[in-house]
N, C-alpha and C positions, 0 to 999 in steps of 0.2 A: 506494499499499500502506500501510494506515494507521497508526500508530505502534504499537498495540496487538497489528497483525496482525506487527510485524517483532520485539516484546517481549513474549508473551503472559503472564508473570507483570504487565504493567504492568497490564493488563485485571481483574486478581484485585487490584489495590489491593497487592504484594508486588514482592517483588524485589532487584536488587541490579544496578546498571551494573557490567556485566563491567570496564572501564576502575576506576573507582574503588575495586574489586575489587584489582584491582591494586599500587593505592596503598597500602591499609587494610593496617596492623597490628594485633595483638595488642596496646594498648597497658599488658597486664602484661609479657610478654615477646620483646616487638619481634616477634616472629615471626610469618609469614602468613597467611591465616585462608581459610578456606574456605566454600561457602556453601551453607548444606540447602535446596535449593528447598522442602522437605515444611512444615521446619519455619519457612522464611522468616526462616534464623537466621544470622549469620555465627560459624563454629566454631573456637575457640582449643583444637587439639589438647595444644600446649603449657602451658597454663594450666590444659585442663578445664572451658573455660568456653564457654559458648553465647550470643553477644549477637542481643538481639534486634536485627527490622528494623521498627519501626514506618511507615509510613503514607512506607512509600519509604525513610526515613531510619535512617541504622543509628546506634544507642545502642550508641555505646564507652565505658559507663562502667563498670566494675567491679562495685559495687554495683547494676547492675542486671542485669548479666550471670547466665545462671544453669550451676549448676554439672552438668556432665556427670555421668552417671554411668557408676562403674567398670565 
């Protein structure tokens, strides 16, 4: 079984390693993040921010984050 068969999101050039998601926290609130597969973003509900994932790398800079709609 190939890597893309094990993790289909890698075939699309996106996704996040589940182990990485377990240790990443929002840099603003230090709260856990959730992964939005459709938008390919890490969501901080506490901060109201969505951090982009570019080429498989989470961009954990508040100035790069998108504000969530209320």
